[in-house]
C-alpha positions, -999 to +999 in steps of 0.1 A: -417-165+795-424-175+759-405-157+731-424-158+697-402-171+669-401-162+632-427-177+608-415-209+593-426-195+559-396-171+562-373-200+558-382-202+521-374-165+514-341-149+505-320-143+536-320-106+526-358-105+532-355-119+567-350-103+601-320-116+621-305-105+654-269-113+664-266-123+700-238-128+724-238-136+761-211-132+787-217-153+818-205-162+853-192-195+838-203-223+815-221-246+839-256-242+824-273-257+855-257-231+878-242-202+860-261-171+847-255-143+822-238-111+832-242-092+800-257-095+765-252-078+732-278-076+705-272-064+669-301-065+644-295-075+608-322-064+584-323-061+546-288-076+544-274-048+566-263-043+602-287-019+619-263-004+644-287+023+656-308-005+672-279-024+688-281-030+725-257-038+753-270-047+787-252-056+819-270-080+843-265-082+881-263-119+887-274-141+916-242-161+912-209-142+914-187-145+883-160-171+886-124-160+887-118-176+853-148-159+837-137-125+850-104-130+833-122-134+800-149-108+801-133-085+827-167-078+845-162-078+882-191-080+908-186-043+915-190-035+877-224-054+877-238-041+910-268-019+904-275-033+869-309-048+862-315-083+877-322-111+852-360-110+857-359-073+845-332-077+818-349-107+801-379-085+793-356-063+773-339-093+757-372-109+748-383-078+728-349-076+711-351-112+697-388-119+693-398-130+658-362-131+645-337-157+636-306-157+658-270-153+647-245-166+673-209-178+675-208-213+689-244-220+695-241-244+724-235-215+747-263-192+736-290-219+731-284-233+766-286-200+783-317-190+763-333-222+775-324-214+811-337-178+807-369-183+788-377-220+790-380-244+760-354-270+751-320-260+738-329-281+707-359-259+701-339-227+704-313-242+680-340-245+652-342-207+650-304-202+654-277-199+628-243-208+642-220-185+622-189-204+633-203-234+615-209-214+584-173-203+585-162-240+588-185-249+559-171-220+538-136-234+543-147-269+532-134-283+564-144-317+576-171-322+603-144-328+629-134-291+625-165-282+645-146-290+676-114-272+663-104-243+686-087-227+655-122-214+647-123-187+673-143-155+666-113-132+666-091-154+644-119-162+620-130-125+618-094-116+608-095-141+580-128-127+568-116-091+570-139-082+598-125-058+624-125-067+661-123-039+687-130-055+721-130-093+722-153-108+749-173-076+751-209-089+744-218-060+721-186-061+701-188-099+698-224-097+685-213-070+660-184-091+647-206-121+644-232-101+625-205-088+601-190-123+596-225-136+588-229-109+561-196-118+545-204-155+545-240-151+533-228-131+503-202-158+494-228-185+490-225-199+455-253-204+430-286-188+436-293-164+464-296-185+495-328-187+515-329-186+552-334-223+552-303-228+531-282-209+557-298-227+586-290-261+570-255-249+560-248-239+596-259-274+607-235-290+582-262-303+558-267-280+528-296-291+506-276-294+473-239-299+467-237-268+445-252-247+473-220-240+491-196-211+492-175-193+466-142-201+483-115-174+483-139-146+472 
């Protein structure tokens, strides 16, 4: 099932003019060849604002039971998921929520691999339309590239440093909302001229176009 992406021309426009959607998955585990999602949260960001009225939380009844370790994290048991839409049905809803938009995620390796499994296309292709907000936070701190594997950059702890409230960690909708709000904080801290979508994509990949196009630290 193909999901239309945003126009490449949008990359040249101010980030405030672009449509984003913050996305978070909870899953049965992190074996991308075997595990599947059990829930997703989607929060649109449009015009530089969170559009909470269009936010979406969906449980998914999986073909694979959640592992014991995953249940301890997201607290979704098989009986909590029973009766929810199966993946074939839920992915239609997800497709409409993300079509034509850039994706905001926290730790992109998880989301891009599950998107690849759900819709097809390589993880690398999905990554081209994805902004890893965790990496933006690392870039904002001026941390070295090695910090990208630093567990100190968890969503809850980083949100606290950015002044973003966290209500329910590992709830897909709340994690998507926190990621969206963290993105807004970081995008408005970009130094110099208003960043384009492309600037933020490159910044999240650790390769800003110009040295001066970084963040106003401590703002």
